N, CA, C and O atoms as a GROMACS GRO file, in nm:
protein
  592
    1MET      N    1   6.290  10.611   7.513
    1MET     CA    2   6.323  10.536   7.629
    1MET      C    3   6.464  10.476   7.619
    1MET      O    4   6.550  10.481   7.707
    2LYS      N    5   6.474  10.412   7.487
    2LYS     CA    6   6.601  10.345   7.452
    2LYS      C    7   6.719  10.448   7.476
    2LYS      O    8   6.824  10.420   7.534
    3LEU      N    9   6.688  10.571   7.423
    3LEU     CA   10   6.792  10.678   7.431
    3LEU      C   11   6.837  10.706   7.571
    3LEU      O   12   6.956  10.720   7.602
    4ALA      N   13   6.739  10.712   7.652
    4ALA     CA   14   6.769  10.748   7.798
    4ALA      C   15   6.839  10.634   7.863
    4ALA      O   16   6.921  10.664   7.950
    5LYS      N   17   6.823  10.516   7.837
    5LYS     CA   18   6.901  10.403   7.888
    5LYS      C   19   7.040  10.407   7.839
    5LYS      O   20   7.135  10.387   7.914
    6HIS      N   21   7.053  10.433   7.704
    6HIS     CA   22   7.193  10.442   7.648
    6HIS      C   23   7.269  10.556   7.711
    6HIS      O   24   7.389  10.543   7.737
    7CYS      N   25   7.204  10.664   7.736
    7CYS     CA   26   7.260  10.772   7.800
    7CYS      C   27   7.311  10.751   7.958
    7CYS      O   28   7.415  10.796   8.007
    8ALA      N   29   7.220  10.679   8.016
    8ALA     CA   30   7.248  10.631   8.150
    8ALA      C   31   7.369  10.544   8.149
    8ALA      O   32   7.464  10.564   8.225
    9VAL      N   33   7.365  10.454   8.067
    9VAL     CA   34   7.486  10.347   8.054
    9VAL      C   35   7.620  10.441   8.017
    9VAL      O   36   7.728  10.425   8.073
   10LEU      N   37   7.598  10.525   7.929
   10LEU     CA   38   7.728  10.610   7.882
   10LEU      C   39   7.771  10.680   8.002
   10LEU      O   40   7.890  10.676   8.031
   11THR      N   41   7.690  10.744   8.076
   11THR     CA   42   7.715  10.826   8.194
   11THR      C   43   7.784  10.735   8.297
   11THR      O   44   7.890  10.771   8.348
   12VAL      N   45   7.733  10.632   8.325
   12VAL     CA   46   7.798  10.546   8.435
   12VAL      C   47   7.943  10.484   8.385
   12VAL      O   48   8.036  10.470   8.464
   13ALA      N   49   7.951  10.450   8.256
   13ALA     CA   50   8.082  10.404   8.196
   13ALA      C   51   8.179  10.532   8.201
   13ALA      O   52   8.294  10.520   8.243
   14LEU      N   53   8.133  10.641   8.160
   14LEU     CA   54   8.243  10.767   8.169
   14LEU      C   55   8.271  10.784   8.320
   14LEU      O   56   8.388  10.804   8.353
   15GLY      N   57   8.181  10.777   8.408
   15GLY     CA   58   8.202  10.802   8.536
   15GLY      C   59   8.304  10.688   8.598
   15GLY      O   60   8.381  10.720   8.689
   16LEU      N   61   8.302  10.582   8.558
   16LEU     CA   62   8.388  10.467   8.603
   16LEU      C   63   8.524  10.497   8.542
   16LEU      O   64   8.626  10.475   8.607
   17THR      N   65   8.529  10.549   8.414
   17THR     CA   66   8.654  10.558   8.347
   17THR      C   67   8.731  10.673   8.421
   17THR      O   68   8.853  10.670   8.435
   18VAL      N   69   8.654  10.772   8.466
   18VAL     CA   70   8.717  10.896   8.518
   18VAL      C   71   8.751  10.852   8.679
   18VAL      O   72   8.842  10.916   8.731
   19LEU      N   73   8.700  10.771   8.744
   19LEU     CA   74   8.704  10.738   8.880
   19LEU      C   75   8.824  10.608   8.902
   19LEU      O   76   8.904  10.599   8.996
   20ALA      N   77   8.812  10.524   8.800
   20ALA     CA   78   8.906  10.407   8.807
   20ALA      C   79   9.053  10.453   8.829
   20ALA      O   80   9.118  10.395   8.916
   21PRO      N   81   9.110  10.551   8.755
   21PRO     CA   82   9.252  10.575   8.786
   21PRO      C   83   9.272  10.625   8.944
   21PRO      O   84   9.371  10.596   9.012
   22ALA      N   85   9.168  10.698   8.984
   22ALA     CA   86   9.191  10.741   9.127
   22ALA      C   87   9.173  10.628   9.221
   22ALA      O   88   9.241  10.622   9.324
   23VAL      N   89   9.086  10.540   9.193
   23VAL     CA   90   9.080  10.420   9.290
   23VAL      C   91   9.206  10.337   9.279
   23VAL      O   92   9.252  10.290   9.383
   24LEU      N   93   9.263  10.316   9.170
   24LEU     CA   94   9.379  10.232   9.133
   24LEU      C   95   9.505  10.298   9.195
   24LEU      O   96   9.599  10.229   9.234
   25ALA      N   97   9.505  10.439   9.203
   25ALA     CA   98   9.613  10.523   9.257
   25ALA      C   99   9.620  10.506   9.406
   25ALA      O  100   9.728  10.504   9.465
   26ALA      N  101   9.507  10.493   9.465
   26ALA     CA  102   9.492  10.479   9.613
   26ALA      C  103   9.613  10.378   9.678
   26ALA      O  104   9.616  10.257   9.656
   27GLU      N  105   9.699  10.441   9.751
   27GLU     CA  106   9.797  10.350   9.805
   27GLU      C  107   9.761  10.285   9.936
   27GLU      O  108   9.669  10.329  10.005
   28SER      N  109   9.825  10.191   9.966
   28SER     CA  110   9.807  10.115  10.089
   28SER      C  111   9.850  10.205  10.200
   28SER      O  112   9.920  10.305  10.180
   29SER      N  113   9.806  10.167  10.325
   29SER     CA  114   9.860  10.243  10.442
   29SER      C  115   9.977  10.174  10.500
   29SER      O  116  10.018  10.219  10.607
   30TYR      N  117  10.031  10.083  10.452
   30TYR     CA  118  10.152  10.016  10.491
   30TYR      C  119  10.247   9.966  10.369
   30TYR      O  120  10.207   9.958  10.252
   31THR      N  121  10.372   9.937  10.410
   31THR     CA  122  10.462   9.864  10.307
   31THR      C  123  10.499   9.735  10.388
   31THR      O  124  10.494   9.729  10.510
   32GLU      N  125  10.534   9.637  10.309
   32GLU     CA  126  10.575   9.508  10.373
   32GLU      C  127  10.722   9.506  10.407
   32GLU      O  128  10.811   9.528  10.324
   33GLY      N  129  10.743   9.475  10.544
   33GLY     CA  130  10.885   9.487  10.584
   33GLY      C  131  10.938   9.337  10.595
   33GLY      O  132  10.908   9.245  10.518
   34THR      N  133  11.020   9.330  10.703
   34THR     CA  134  11.112   9.202  10.712
   34THR      C  135  11.028   9.088  10.759
   34THR      O  136  10.916   9.107  10.808
   35VAL      N  137  11.083   8.967  10.744
   35VAL     CA  138  11.002   8.846  10.786
   35VAL      C  139  11.070   8.798  10.903
   35VAL      O  140  11.193   8.804  10.913
   36TRP      N  141  10.988   8.746  11.003
   36TRP     CA  142  11.023   8.704  11.120
   36TRP      C  143  11.000   8.556  11.157
   36TRP      O  144  10.883   8.517  11.147
   37GLU      N  145  11.080   8.480  11.194
   37GLU     CA  146  11.054   8.357  11.244
   37GLU      C  147  11.063   8.347  11.390
   37GLU      O  148  11.170   8.370  11.446
   38VAL      N  149  10.944   8.310  11.465
   38VAL     CA  150  10.936   8.317  11.608
   38VAL      C  151  10.901   8.178  11.654
   38VAL      O  152  10.803   8.117  11.611
   39SER      N  153  10.997   8.125  11.753
   39SER     CA  154  10.983   7.987  11.817
   39SER      C  155  10.946   8.011  11.957
   39SER      O  156  11.001   8.098  12.025
   40GLN      N  157  10.856   7.936  12.000
   40GLN     CA  158  10.801   7.925  12.135
   40GLN      C  159  10.874   7.816  12.211
   40GLN      O  160  10.862   7.700  12.171
   41ILE      N  161  10.946   7.845  12.316
   41ILE     CA  162  11.008   7.749  12.390
   41ILE      C  163  10.981   7.740  12.532
   41ILE      O  164  10.976   7.840  12.604
   42ARG      N  165  10.964   7.623  12.574
   42ARG     CA  166  10.948   7.623  12.739
   42ARG      C  167  11.078   7.531  12.774
   42ARG      O  168  11.108   7.424  12.720
   43THR      N  169  11.138   7.589  12.865
   43THR     CA  170  11.260   7.502  12.911
   43THR      C  171  11.207   7.408  13.029
   43THR      O  172  11.123   7.437  13.114
   44GLU      N  173  11.275   7.290  13.014
   44GLU     CA  174  11.247   7.195  13.127
   44GLU      C  175  11.281   7.227  13.248
   44GLU      O  176  11.377   7.304  13.259
   45PRO      N  177  11.218   7.181  13.366
   45PRO     CA  178  11.256   7.228  13.508
   45PRO      C  179  11.410   7.200  13.521
   45PRO      O  180  11.465   7.094  13.489
   46GLY      N  181  11.467   7.307  13.572
   46GLY     CA  182  11.600   7.303  13.606
   46GLY      C  183  11.697   7.321  13.491
   46GLY      O  184  11.817   7.320  13.517
   47GLN      N  185  11.658   7.334  13.378
   47GLN     CA  186  11.741   7.343  13.267
   47GLN      C  187  11.755   7.475  13.196
   47GLN      O  188  11.818   7.486  13.091
   48PHE      N  189  11.686   7.587  13.263
   48PHE     CA  190  11.697   7.719  13.208
   48PHE      C  191  11.831   7.773  13.171
   48PHE      O  192  11.855   7.822  13.061
   49GLU      N  193  11.915   7.762  13.265
   49GLU     CA  194  12.056   7.820  13.242
   49GLU      C  195  12.135   7.728  13.165
   49GLU      O  196  12.228   7.780  13.104
   50ASN      N  197  12.118   7.590  13.152
   50ASN     CA  198  12.187   7.515  13.058
   50ASN      C  199  12.138   7.536  12.916
   50ASN      O  200  12.216   7.526  12.822
   51TYR      N  201  12.011   7.565  12.899
   51TYR     CA  202  11.954   7.599  12.761
   51TYR      C  203  12.019   7.729  12.724
   51TYR      O  204  12.066   7.739  12.611
   52LEU      N  205  12.028   7.833  12.812
   52LEU     CA  206  12.070   7.969  12.775
   52LEU      C  207  12.217   7.951  12.736
   52LEU      O  208  12.266   8.022  12.648
   53ASP      N  209  12.287   7.859  12.798
   53ASP     CA  210  12.436   7.835  12.765
   53ASP      C  211  12.443   7.794  12.626
   53ASP      O  212  12.523   7.848  12.550
   54TRP      N  213  12.360   7.698  12.588
   54TRP     CA  214  12.351   7.646  12.437
   54TRP      C  215  12.311   7.765  12.347
   54TRP      O  216  12.376   7.780  12.244
   55LEU      N  217  12.214   7.848  12.376
   55LEU     CA  218  12.188   7.968  12.300
   55LEU      C  219  12.291   8.041  12.284
   55LEU      O  220  12.316   8.083  12.171
   56ASN      N  221  12.364   8.069  12.381
   56ASN     CA  222  12.476   8.170  12.386
   56ASN      C  223  12.608   8.099  12.306
   56ASN      O  224  12.706   8.165  12.270
   57GLY      N  225  12.596   7.974  12.287
   57GLY     CA  226  12.712   7.917  12.219
   57GLY      C  227  12.673   7.874  12.069
   57GLY      O  228  12.673   7.961  11.982
   58PRO      N  229  12.640   7.746  12.038
   58PRO     CA  230  12.614   7.709  11.891
   58PRO      C  231  12.506   7.796  11.828
   58PRO      O  232  12.517   7.835  11.712
   59TRP      N  233  12.390   7.830  11.912
   59TRP     CA  234  12.276   7.891  11.830
   59TRP      C  235  12.314   8.040  11.797
   59TRP      O  236  12.279   8.093  11.692
   60LYS      N  237  12.385   8.103  11.889
   60LYS     CA  238  12.429   8.237  11.856
   60LYS      C  239  12.534   8.229  11.737
   60LYS      O  240  12.531   8.313  11.647
   61LYS      N  241  12.622   8.132  11.738
   61LYS     CA  242  12.711   8.131  11.642
   61LYS      C  243  12.654   8.124  11.499
   61LYS      O  244  12.705   8.183  11.404
   62MET      N  245  12.537   8.040  11.492
   62MET     CA  246  12.476   8.018  11.371
   62MET      C  247  12.391   8.139  11.327
   62MET      O  248  12.370   8.156  11.207
   63GLN      N  249  12.340   8.223  11.418
   63GLN     CA  250  12.278   8.347  11.394
   63GLN      C  251  12.379   8.452  11.337
   63GLN      O  252  12.353   8.526  11.243
   64GLU      N  253  12.503   8.451  11.407
   64GLU     CA  254  12.588   8.551  11.360
   64GLU      C  255  12.654   8.512  11.207
   64GLU      O  256  12.689   8.597  11.125
   65ILE      N  257  12.662   8.379  11.189
   65ILE     CA  258  12.688   8.352  11.049
   65ILE      C  259  12.584   8.392  10.954
   65ILE      O  260  12.615   8.444  10.847
   66GLY      N  261  12.464   8.371  10.986
   66GLY     CA  262  12.362   8.419  10.895
   66GLY      C  263  12.365   8.568  10.881
   66GLY      O  264  12.347   8.613  10.768
   67LYS      N  265  12.385   8.649  10.978
   67LYS     CA  266  12.407   8.786  10.958
   67LYS      C  267  12.509   8.828  10.884
   67LYS      O  268  12.499   8.923  10.806
   68LYS      N  269  12.628   8.753  10.907
   68LYS     CA  270  12.760   8.779  10.819
   68LYS      C  271  12.728   8.753  10.670
   68LYS      O  272  12.771   8.826  10.581
   69GLU      N  273  12.650   8.644  10.645
   69GLU     CA  274  12.626   8.608  10.506
   69GLU      C  275  12.514   8.690  10.440
   69GLU      O  276  12.489   8.684  10.320
   70GLY      N  277  12.446   8.772  10.533
   70GLY     CA  278  12.339   8.853  10.459
   70GLY      C  279  12.197   8.804  10.466
   70GLY      O  280  12.103   8.867  10.418
   71TYR      N  281  12.186   8.675  10.535
   71TYR     CA  282  12.054   8.614  10.527
   71TYR      C  283  11.968   8.668  10.646
   71TYR      O  284  11.846   8.680  10.634
   72LEU      N  285  12.032   8.700  10.759
   72LEU     CA  286  11.950   8.751  10.889
   72LEU      C  287  11.981   8.900  10.897
   72LEU      O  288  12.088   8.947  10.858
   73VAL      N  289  11.877   8.975  10.952
   73VAL     CA  290  11.903   9.106  10.990
   73VAL      C  291  11.930   9.127  11.147
   73VAL      O  292  12.005   9.213  11.193
   74SER      N  293  11.855   9.032  11.224
   74SER     CA  294  11.885   9.036  11.366
   74SER      C  295  11.817   8.918  11.428
   74SER      O  296  11.733   8.852  11.367
   75TYR      N  297  11.860   8.889  11.563
   75TYR     CA  298  11.800   8.778  11.631
   75TYR      C  299  11.790   8.818  11.773
   75TYR      O  300  11.869   8.899  11.824
   76HIS      N  301  11.692   8.760  11.836
   76HIS     CA  302  11.655   8.797  11.974
   76HIS      C  303  11.594   8.680  12.061
   76HIS      O  304  11.508   8.603  12.018
   77VAL      N  305  11.647   8.675  12.194
   77VAL     CA  306  11.597   8.582  12.280
   77VAL      C  307  11.512   8.676  12.369
   77VAL      O  308  11.556   8.783  12.411
   78LEU      N  309  11.387   8.631  12.397
   78LEU     CA  310  11.284   8.711  12.476
   78LEU      C  311  11.240   8.625  12.587
   78LEU      O  312  11.196   8.514  12.558
   79ALA      N  313  11.248   8.660  12.706
   79ALA     CA  314  11.196   8.592  12.816
   79ALA      C  315  11.050   8.631  12.851
   79ALA      O  316  11.016   8.749  12.852
   80VAL      N  317  10.966   8.530  12.879
   80VAL     CA  318  10.827   8.571  12.925
   80VAL      C  319  10.831   8.578  13.079
   80VAL      O  320  10.881   8.491  13.150
   81ASN      N  321  10.772   8.692  13.123
   81ASN     CA  322  10.767   8.716  13.257
   81ASN      C  323  10.644   8.648  13.317
   81ASN      O  324  10.532   8.674  13.272
   82ASN      N  325  10.661   8.570  13.407
   82ASN     CA  326  10.565   8.487  13.468
   82ASN      C  327  10.476   8.405  13.382
   82ASN      O  328  10.354   8.421  13.379
   83PRO      N  329  10.544   8.310  13.308
   83PRO     CA  330  10.469   8.214  13.226
   83PRO      C  331  10.373   8.126  13.316
   83PRO      O  332  10.404   8.081  13.426
   84ARG      N  333  10.261   8.110  13.257
   84ARG     CA  334  10.147   8.017  13.316
   84ARG      C  335  10.128   7.889  13.255
   84ARG      O  336  10.127   7.872  13.133
   85GLY      N  337  10.115   7.809  13.331
   85GLY     CA  338  10.068   7.665  13.277
   85GLY      C  339  10.162   7.614  13.151
   85GLY      O  340  10.284   7.603  13.165
   86ASN      N  341  10.106   7.589  13.048
   86ASN     CA  342  10.187   7.531  12.946
   86ASN      C  343  10.241   7.647  12.839
   86ASN      O  344  10.271   7.622  12.722
   87GLU      N  345  10.247   7.763  12.893
   87GLU     CA  346  10.291   7.880  12.818
   87GLU      C  347  10.454   7.872  12.796
   87GLU      O  348  10.522   7.822  12.886
   88PRO      N  349  10.508   7.914  12.690
   88PRO     CA  350  10.654   7.928  12.682
   88PRO      C  351  10.713   8.006  12.779
   88PRO      O  352  10.648   8.095  12.833
   89ASP      N  353  10.847   7.982  12.814
   89ASP     CA  354  10.915   8.086  12.902
   89ASP      C  355  11.024   8.166  12.806
   89ASP      O  356  11.092   8.260  12.846
   90LEU      N  357  11.029   8.118  12.686
   90LEU     CA  358  11.128   8.207  12.603
   90LEU      C  359  11.075   8.198  12.458
   90LEU      O  360  11.021   8.097  12.412
   91PHE      N  361  11.094   8.302  12.396
   91PHE     CA  362  11.052   8.328  12.246
   91PHE      C  363  11.187   8.354  12.180
   91PHE      O  364  11.255   8.446  12.226
   92LEU      N  365  11.239   8.274  12.066
   92LEU     CA  366  11.350   8.293  12.005
   92LEU      C  367  11.290   8.363  11.860
   92LEU      O  368  11.220   8.301  11.779
   93ALA      N  369  11.331   8.496  11.847
   93ALA     CA  370  11.290   8.573  11.721
   93ALA      C  371  11.398   8.585  11.628
   93ALA      O  372  11.502   8.636  11.669
   94VAL      N  373  11.389   8.543  11.500
   94VAL     CA  374  11.500   8.575  11.399
   94VAL      C  375  11.437   8.642  11.280
   94VAL      O  376  11.347   8.590  11.213
   95GLU      N  377  11.495   8.769  11.257
   95GLU     CA  378  11.453   8.852  11.136
   95GLU      C  379  11.532   8.834  11.018
   95GLU      O  380  11.654   8.844  11.019
   96TYR      N  381  11.456   8.805  10.902
   96TYR     CA  382  11.509   8.785  10.787
   96TYR      C  383  11.472   8.899  10.689
   96TYR      O  384  11.365   8.958  10.700
   97LYS      N  385  11.570   8.932  10.586
   97LYS     CA  386  11.544   9.047  10.512
   97LYS      C  387  11.424   9.019  10.433
   97LYS      O  388  11.351   9.117  10.417
   98ASP      N  389  11.386   8.909  10.377
   98ASP     CA  390  11.280   8.880  10.304
   98ASP      C  391  11.247   8.724  10.306
   98ASP      O  392  11.322   8.650  10.369
   99TYR      N  393  11.142   8.672  10.242
   99TYR     CA  394  11.113   8.522  10.220
   99TYR      C  395  11.226   8.469  10.120
   99TYR      O  396  11.268   8.534  10.025
  100TYR      N  397  11.265   8.356  10.152
  100TYR     CA  398  11.364   8.285  10.073
  100TYR      C  399  11.315   8.161   9.981
  100TYR      O  400  11.227   8.086  10.024
  101THR      N  401  11.361   8.146   9.880
  101THR     CA  402  11.332   8.029   9.793
  101THR      C  403  11.374   7.902   9.863
  101THR      O  404  11.452   7.906   9.958
  102THR      N  405  11.327   7.796   9.820
  102THR     CA  406  11.378   7.665   9.862
  102THR      C  407  11.538   7.664   9.831
  102THR      O  408  11.616   7.628   9.919
  103ALA      N  409  11.574   7.696   9.729
  103ALA     CA  410  11.722   7.695   9.686
  103ALA      C  411  11.802   7.779   9.776
  103ALA      O  412  11.908   7.738   9.822
  104GLN      N  413  11.754   7.893   9.804
  104GLN     CA  414  11.828   7.990   9.887
  104GLN      C  415  11.839   7.942  10.022
  104GLN      O  416  11.939   7.966  10.089
  105ARG      N  417  11.733   7.867  10.072
  105ARG     CA  418  11.732   7.801  10.210
  105ARG      C  419  11.839   7.691  10.213
  105ARG      O  420  11.915   7.677  10.310
  106ARG      N  421  11.843   7.604  10.088
  106ARG     CA  422  11.942   7.502  10.093
  106ARG      C  423  12.083   7.558  10.092
  106ARG      O  424  12.174   7.509  10.160
  107GLU      N  425  12.098   7.665  10.011
  107GLU     CA  426  12.241   7.723  10.007
  107GLU      C  427  12.277   7.767  10.149
  107GLU      O  428  12.388   7.738  10.194
  108PHE      N  429  12.182   7.841  10.225
  108PHE     CA  430  12.207   7.874  10.348
  108PHE      C  431  12.233   7.767  10.456
  108PHE      O  432  12.313   7.784  10.548
  109GLN      N  433  12.165   7.662  10.439
  109GLN     CA  434  12.184   7.539  10.531
  109GLN      C  435  12.330   7.474  10.486
  109GLN      O  436  12.402   7.432  10.576
  110LYS      N  437  12.367   7.466  10.372
  110LYS     CA  438  12.514   7.417  10.335
  110LYS      C  439  12.616   7.497  10.386
  110LYS      O  440  12.720   7.444  10.424
  111LYS      N  441  12.598   7.633  10.392
  111LYS     CA  442  12.698   7.732  10.456
  111LYS      C  443  12.708   7.714  10.615
  111LYS      O  444  12.812   7.722  10.680
  112MET      N  445  12.576   7.687  10.668
  112MET     CA  446  12.562   7.671  10.815
  112MET      C  447  12.636   7.523  10.853
  112MET      O  448  12.703   7.508  10.955
  113GLU      N  449  12.617   7.434  10.772
  113GLU     CA  450  12.685   7.294  10.806
  113GLU      C  451  12.838   7.307  10.789
  113GLU      O  452  12.912   7.251  10.870
  114ALA      N  453  12.887   7.380  10.687
  114ALA     CA  454  13.024   7.399  10.677
  114ALA      C  455  13.090   7.480  10.794
  114ALA      O  456  13.199   7.445  10.838
  115ALA      N  457  13.023   7.585  10.843
  115ALA     CA  458  13.071   7.667  10.939
  115ALA      C  459  13.065   7.590  11.071
  115ALA      O  460  13.149   7.619  11.156
  116MET      N  461  12.977   7.498  11.096
  116MET     CA  462  12.957   7.432  11.214
  116MET      C  463  13.020   7.299  11.207
  116MET      O  464  13.009   7.223  11.303
  117ALA      N  465  13.085   7.264  11.103
  117ALA     CA  466  13.164   7.130  11.087
  117ALA      C  467  13.054   7.025  11.119
  117ALA      O  468  13.071   6.942  11.209
  118SER      N  469  12.943   7.029  11.042
  118SER     CA  470  12.839   6.939  11.070
  118SER      C  471  12.769   6.922  10.939
  118SER      O  472  12.796   6.985  10.837
  119ASP      N  473  12.668   6.823  10.952
  119ASP     CA  474  12.572   6.804  10.830
  119ASP      C  475  12.425   6.804  10.888
  119ASP      O  476  12.409   6.826  11.008
  120ALA      N  477  12.320   6.779  10.808
  120ALA     CA  478  12.185   6.794  10.815
  120ALA      C  479  12.152   6.692  10.923
  120ALA      O  480  12.086   6.725  11.021
  121ARG      N  481  12.197   6.570  10.907
  121ARG     CA  482  12.176   6.452  11.003
  121ARG      C  483  12.218   6.464  11.142
  121ARG      O  484  12.146   6.428  11.235
  122LYS      N  485  12.345   6.520  11.159
  122LYS     CA  486  12.405   6.538  11.278
  122LYS      C  487  12.342   6.665  11.353
  122LYS      O  488  12.341   6.666  11.476
  123MET      N  489  12.293   6.766  11.282
  123MET     CA  490  12.232   6.879  11.337
  123MET      C  491  12.093   6.831  11.397
  123MET      O  492  12.046   6.878  11.501
  124ASP      N  493  12.037   6.738  11.324
  124ASP     CA  494  11.897   6.698  11.352
  124ASP      C  495  11.917   6.616  11.478
  124ASP      O  496  11.838   6.636  11.571
  125ASN      N  497  12.011   6.529  11.492
  125ASN     CA  498  12.041   6.440  11.600
  125ASN      C  499  12.049   6.539  11.743
  125ASN      O  500  11.986   6.522  11.847
  126GLU      N  501  12.141   6.642  11.714
  126GLU     CA  502  12.167   6.738  11.818
  126GLU      C  503  12.043   6.802  11.858
  126GLU      O  504  12.014   6.817  11.977
  127SER      N  505  11.972   6.840  11.768
  127SER     CA  506  11.839   6.895  11.799
  127SER      C  507  11.758   6.814  11.900
  127SER      O  508  11.706   6.866  11.999
  128GLY      N  509  11.748   6.678  11.867
  128GLY     CA  510  11.681   6.585  11.951
  128GLY      C  511  11.739   6.575  12.085
  128GLY      O  512  11.668   6.558  12.184
  129GLU      N  513  11.864   6.584  12.090
  129GLU     CA  514  11.936   6.566  12.226
  129GLU      C  515  11.911   6.689  12.322
  129GLU      O  516  11.923   6.684  12.445
  130ARG      N  517  11.871   6.808  12.246
  130ARG     CA  518  11.841   6.923  12.332
  130ARG      C  519  11.698   6.902  12.410
  130ARG      O  520  11.665   6.976  12.503
  131LYS      N  521  11.625   6.803  12.368
  131LYS     CA  522  11.485   6.805  12.430
  131LYS      C  523  11.488   6.773  12.576
  131LYS      O  524  11.385   6.784  12.644
  132VAL      N  525  11.603   6.734  12.627
  132VAL     CA  526  11.622   6.724  12.778
  132VAL      C  527  11.628   6.862  12.842
  132VAL      O  528  11.605   6.878  12.962
  133LEU      N  529  11.662   6.964  12.756
  133LEU     CA  530  11.664   7.099  12.796
  133LEU      C  531  11.547   7.187  12.777
  133LEU      O  532  11.523   7.285  12.849
  134ARG      N  533  11.469   7.146  12.668
  134ARG     CA  534  11.360   7.233  12.627
  134ARG      C  535  11.256   7.148  12.546
  134ARG      O  536  11.282   7.042  12.491
  135LYS      N  537  11.135   7.209  12.546
  135LYS     CA  538  11.041   7.172  12.447
  135LYS      C  539  10.986   7.276  12.364
  135LYS      O  540  10.933   7.376  12.410
  136VAL      N  541  10.998   7.251  12.232
  136VAL     CA  542  10.955   7.350  12.130
  136VAL      C  543  10.792   7.344  12.127
  136VAL      O  544  10.737   7.243  12.084
  137LEU      N  545  10.726   7.445  12.169
  137LEU     CA  546  10.577   7.443  12.177
  137LEU      C  547  10.522   7.490  12.032
  137LEU      O  548  10.403   7.481  12.004
  138GLY      N  549  10.610   7.536  11.949
  138GLY     CA  550  10.569   7.587  11.806
  138GLY      C  551  10.647   7.694  11.762
  138GLY      O  552  10.738   7.743  11.830
  139SER      N  553  10.612   7.736  11.640
  139SER     CA  554  10.679   7.834  11.577
  139SER      C  555  10.586   7.909  11.472
  139SER      O  556  10.491   7.848  11.423
  140MET      N  557  10.610   8.030  11.440
  140MET     CA  558  10.521   8.092  11.342
  140MET      C  559  10.628   8.185  11.261
  140MET      O  560  10.739   8.219  11.300
  141GLU      N  561  10.563   8.218  11.139
  141GLU     CA  562  10.640   8.300  11.041
  141GLU      C  563  10.556   8.435  11.030
  141GLU      O  564  10.438   8.431  10.995
  142LEU      N  565  10.611   8.538  11.055
  142LEU     CA  566  10.544   8.682  11.063
  142LEU      C  567  10.607   8.768  10.958
  142LEU      O  568  10.720   8.744  10.913
  143GLN      N  569  10.543   8.854  10.925
  143GLN     CA  570  10.583   8.974  10.834
  143GLN      C  571  10.549   9.101  10.901
  143GLN      O  572  10.438   9.127  10.947
  144GLU      N  573  10.662   9.184  10.902
  144GLU     CA  574  10.631   9.309  10.960
  144GLU      C  575  10.554   9.396  10.849
  144GLU      O  576  10.580   9.388  10.729
  145LEU      N  577  10.463   9.475  10.901
  145LEU     CA  578  10.390   9.577  10.813
  145LEU      C  579  10.422   9.712  10.879
  145LEU      O  580  10.388   9.741  10.994
  146LYS      N  581  10.494   9.794  10.791
  146LYS     CA  582  10.529   9.920  10.820
  146LYS      C  583  10.435  10.019  10.787
  146LYS      O  584  10.412  10.044  10.669
  147LEU      N  585  10.378  10.078  10.880
  147LEU     CA  586  10.258  10.191  10.870
  147LEU      C  587  10.341  10.311  10.790
  147LEU      O  588  10.460  10.336  10.811
  148LYS      N  589  10.263  10.375  10.702
  148LYS     CA  590  10.318  10.489  10.642
  148LYS      C  591  10.284  10.614  10.724
  148LYS      O  592  10.324  10.724  10.687
   0.00000   0.00000   0.00000
């Protein structure tokens, strides 16, 4: 009886040894792609064109700097067709090559401040001044999954 149990255990162990490499070699059906930051914006009544003017000015300039410096891949302004109730009427989508460390984010912020002749405090104040144009409903960070 003990011999039968030992043979059964040995058979299972050998089977797992043979199957394990096949299981480990199984690849995922996707690869990780770029990282996206998407902001949900609702413009205030009568301020849509003014907010788009701001996006086409300072915001676009910052995105272009990010692309030139190699931090950004792309950026998009997407309008919502027929937003309802408290839904956003715009989405701002910024595509990054990858996740960045805190040090890399600080380095990018410093380059932005230099290019915009500004600093973090001034940029924060300017963001607050834009509240008459829009309300930020939220933001999310997404990562593209590229199907194989």
